[in-house]
N, C-alpha and C positions, 0 to 999 in steps of 0.2 A: 268596660270594653264594648264596642259596638260591632255589629256584624258587618265585616268589610265587604266591599263590592268585589265580586269574583267574575272573571271572564275566562271561560274554558279555553285551554291551549294558548294562554297568554302568560309568558314568563314573568311579566311585571305585576301580576295580580296574585293573590293567595290561591292555593290549589283548590280545585273543585272537590267536593266531598267524594265524588266517584273515584278520583285519583287516590285519595287517602284510603278508601276501601280496597282498591286494587293493591296498594302497597302493603297493607296489613294482610290481605289475602294471599299474596305471594309468599310472605313469611310463613303463613299457616300451611300452605300447600307444600312448601319445602320440608315441613316437619312431618307430615303424615301421609303423603300420597303413595309412598313406596312401602308402607308398613305391611300390607298383605303379601308383599314379595319376600319378606325376611326369611321365612323357612326355606323357600326356594333358593334364595341367595346364599344361604348357608351351604346348601348342596352344591351350588355352582362354584363357590370358592373353596369347597372341601373344608369348611370350617365349622366349629361348634356353634349351635344357635346362640349360646350365651355371648360368644365373641361378636356375632353379627348384631345382636341386640344392643351392643355398646354403641352402634351407630345412632341410637336415640339418646343415650345418656351423654356421650361425648359431644354430640351436637348441642344439647341443652347446656352442658358445662361451658362450651365455647361461647354460646349465646350470652351466658351470664357474664363472662369476662368482657366480651365486647360491649355489653350494655353498661358496665362500670365505666368504660373508657368513652363511649360515644356521647354520653350526656354532656360532660364538660367540653369535649371537642366541638360539639354542635352549638353549645352556648357561645363558644369562642368564634367559630368559623361560619356558623349559620347552618340551617337544616339542609338546604338544597345541595351543596357540594358533597356533604357527608353521605346523603342518601344515594346520589348518583354513583359515587365511588363504591359504596357497598354493593349495589346491584351489579356493577362490572365485575367485582371480585367474585360474587356469587356465580355469575355466568362462567367464569374461568374454572372455578372449583367444580361446577357441575360437569363440565367436559372431563375433568380429571376423574370424577366418579365413574363416568361411562367407560373410560378407557383403562381403568385400574386392572392390573394383572393379578393382584392378590388381595385378600381381605384386609391385610394391614395397610396397604397403600390406599385402598378404598376408604378406610376409616380416617386416614389423614386428610383426604380431600373432603370427606364428609364433614369433618370439623371445620375446614375452610369454608364450606357452604354457609356456616353460621354467620358469615358477613352480612347476610340478608337481615339479620336482627335489627340493623339500623332502620330498615323500612318499618318494622313494627313499632319500635320505640319512638321514632321521630314523627310518624304519622299521628301518634297520640300527643306528642309534645306540640305539634303544629296546631292541633285542636285547642290545647291549653294556651297557646300563644294568642289565639283568636277569640276565646270566650272566657267568661268568668266561671267560677267554681261549679255551681249547680248546672248551668247551661253546658259547661264542658262535660260533665258527667252524662248528660243527655246525649250530646253529640258523639262522645266516645262510645256510648251504647249503640247509636246508629251505625257508626263506623264498624264496630265489632259485630253487629248484627249482620251487616253485609259480608264481613269477613267470615262469619260462621257458615255461609253457604259453601265456602271452599272446603273446610273439613267435613261438611255434610256429604258432599259428592266426591271429594278427592279420593278417599280410600276405595269407593265403589269403582271409580274410573281406573284407579291404579290396579285394582284386582283384575278388571277386564283386560287392560293393556298387558298385564303380566301373562294372563292366560293365552292371549293371541300372539304377542310379539316378544315376550320375555321381559325380565326386570329392567333392562336398560331403557325400555320405552317410557317408563315413568320419569327417568332423568332427562330424556329428550323433551318430554312435555314441560318439565321445569325450565329447560333452556329456552324453549320457544316462548313460554309465558314471560320469562324474565326479560327477554329481548324486547317483547312488545311493551311491557310495563316500563322498561328503561326509556323507550321512545316517548311514551305518553308523559312520563314524569319530566323528562328533559324539556318538553314544550309547555307543560302546564304548571309545574311547581314553582311558583314565585316565592321568594324568601318570606318567612313568617316571623323569624326571630329578630329581636333587637340585640345585635351582637354586643357581648358584654364589654369588649375592649380590654379585658384582662388577659394576662398570660395564662397558658395552660396550667402552670404551677399554681398560680393564684386560684384558678378554677377548682383544681383538686383540693386545695386547702379549705374550700368551702364545704367539703363533705362532712366534717365534724358538726357543722351547723345543723345538717339534716340528721346525723346520727345521734345527736343529743335530744332529739325531739321524740318523746314517747308516742305522740300521735302519728308521726311518720312511721315509726316501727309498727304500731298497731295496724295501720292501714296496709302497710307492705306485707306484714305477716298474714293478715286476713286474706289478702289476695294470693300470697304464695302458698299458704296451707290449704286454702280452698281449691286452688288449681292443682296443688300437689296430688290430690286424689285423682285428677284427670291424667297427670303425668305418670303416675304409677300405673294407671290403666293403659297408657300408651306403651309402657314397657312390658306389661304382662298379658294384655288381651290377645296379641297375635298368637302366643303360645296357648292360652286357654281356648281360643277359638279353634285352632287346628288340632291340638293334642287332646283336649278334654271333650270338645263337642264335635270334632271330626269335620270341620268345614274346609272346603277348598278355597283357593285365593279369591276367586270371584265372590263366593258367598261371604267370606270373611270381610271383604271390602264393603259389602252392603250392610252387614250387621255392625261393623266397626263404626259406622257413621251415626249410630244411635245417640251418643251424647251430643253430637252437633245439632240434632233436631231440637233437643232441649235448650242448647246454647243459643240457637237462633231465637227461640221464644223468650228466653231470659234477657237477651239483649234488646229485644223489642220492648219488653216491660221496662227495662232501664231507660231506653230512649223516651218512652211514653210517660213514665211516672217519677223519674228521679227528681226532677225539679219540684214536683208537687209533694212528694213524700219525704224527700231528703235522703242524702246518700247513706247515712249511718243505718237507717232502718232497712234500706234496700240491701246493704251488705249483710246485715244480721239475718234477714229472712233468707237470703241466698245461701248463707252458710248452713242454716238449719235444713233447708230443702236438700242440699248436697248430702248432708249426713243421713237424713231420713231415707233417701234412695239407697244408700249403701247398706244401712241397717236392714232394710227389707230384703235386699239381695242376699246378705249374709245369713239371715234367718232361713231363707229358702235353702241355701247351700248346706248349712249345718243340719237341717232336717232331711237332707237327701232328696229334696223336692225340686232342686234347681234344674234348669234346662237352658238351652241356648236362648230361648225366648225370655226367660226370667233374668238371666245374667245381663244380656244386652238391653233388654227392655227397661230395667231399673236404672241403667246408665243414663237414660234420658233425664232423670232427676238430677244426676250429677251435672249434666250439661246445663239444665235449667238453673240450678243454684249458682254455677260458675258464671252464667250469663248475667245474673243479677249482681253477684259479688264483685267480679273483676273490674268492670267499667267504673263502678262507684268507688271501690277502694282505690283504684288507680287515680281517679279524679281527686279523691281525698288526699292521697300522698303528694300529688303535684300541687295541691293548694296550700299545704302546710307552709311552704316558703315559695310563693309565686315567682319571685325573682330567680329562683333556681329550678324552674320547671324542667329544663332539659336534663340537668344533673339528677333531679328527683326521678324523672322518667327512667333514666338509665340505671340508677341504683335500685329503685323499686323493682324494675324488670329483672335486674341481676339477681336479687334476692329470690324472686319467684322462680326463675329458671335454674338457679343454683339448687334450690330445694327440689325442683322438678328433676334435675339430673340425678341427684342422689336417690330419690324415690324410684325413678325409672330403673336405675341400676340395681337397687335392692329388689324390686319386683322381678326383674329378670333372674336374679341370683336365687331367690327362694323357690322358683318354679323349676321343677325337674321331672324326670320320669316318674309317673304315677301321681303327680300333683293334681289336686282339685283346684277350684277357684277360691277356696277359703283363704289361703295365705295372702293372696292378692287383695281380697276384700278387707282383711284385717288391717293391712297397711293403709288402705284407702280410708278406712273408718278412723284410724288414729289421727291422721292428718286433718280430716274433716272436723273432729272434735276440737282440736287445737285452733282451728280457724275460727270457730265460734268464740272461744275464749279471747282471741286476739281482738275481734271487733268489740267485744264487751269491754275490753281495756280502753279502747278509744272512747266509747260512750261514757264510761265512768270518768275518764280524764276530762272530757268536755263538760260534764256536769260539775266537776270540781272547779273548772276554770270559768264556769258561767257562760260558755259559748253557745 
């Protein structure tokens, strides 16, 4: 593949890298900007915190379902129409969240917001459409490095907006950003996929080709389990920050962004070194760094030496490891069967977010009155260790195949 000519705001040329970053960033913003508001939203809706925390788990679960469907659909119809439709549905669901009268109705619209998953999945698939494997890993690293700016500042902005205007301000921010990015995407995102010409039934019948590949499973599980530590953090950190360390929403927003600082650095390393070092070693090192950060935090907590600074500070290692592991394992999963890049992007993303939804729900469930950070850290560590084993499976498999 060659690097195609791109013209910004030209619907007949491939999308600019900035457009792909914005698409991925909007998906990330929708996931985490309102998290500092969760305890306050529980009070507003007169609901238990564990019920409101489901807004994370259910959102991730719907993301997983959508990603299973969106890959084959985009391989059939193209990336552009699917992305535009997903953003429109996201905007409508966001308005539903703002005007929800009860917690239960809010959760329904929150699940509908997961339509924005198409932006995250297909921005990566578009990169794979345009570049070969190692170059794709590098470019995905740059895309997600830019995307990491959003979760770095999103919770901080969300916490401040909550303090000044209330929790609905976070969703008005999402609506405004979504409308802006819809406009940019409409004018800039030229089609990148070579449409398969197959029926959707035929597209879905190709799933077994991916599912029979040990390398696809290894890459996908390495990504899913490494990021699983972060998703467990998403589910449990708002409780830990407010109930264990006594933070208000503005403070929580600032501390909550700690993993994103590391994620930014990890994605920069992926963009800079993946082509030179190779994706397998980048994933392996990322999984190890992720686990080391959690071990250090857990040791502090078990020794009674933990503080708000140690808990959130060591989360930068989790972000750093994820920033190295996720772009490279994603590129690896998409490269196992290049002709199924869209399908692979959807299925791999679904596995990652399905695990994330489960871990987020478990993290919310184990944390209750009187809890410390230890239960959350134990869950995070278990997933990190399994992530290391997953990428080692890939490396062993490739050595046997002589790849």
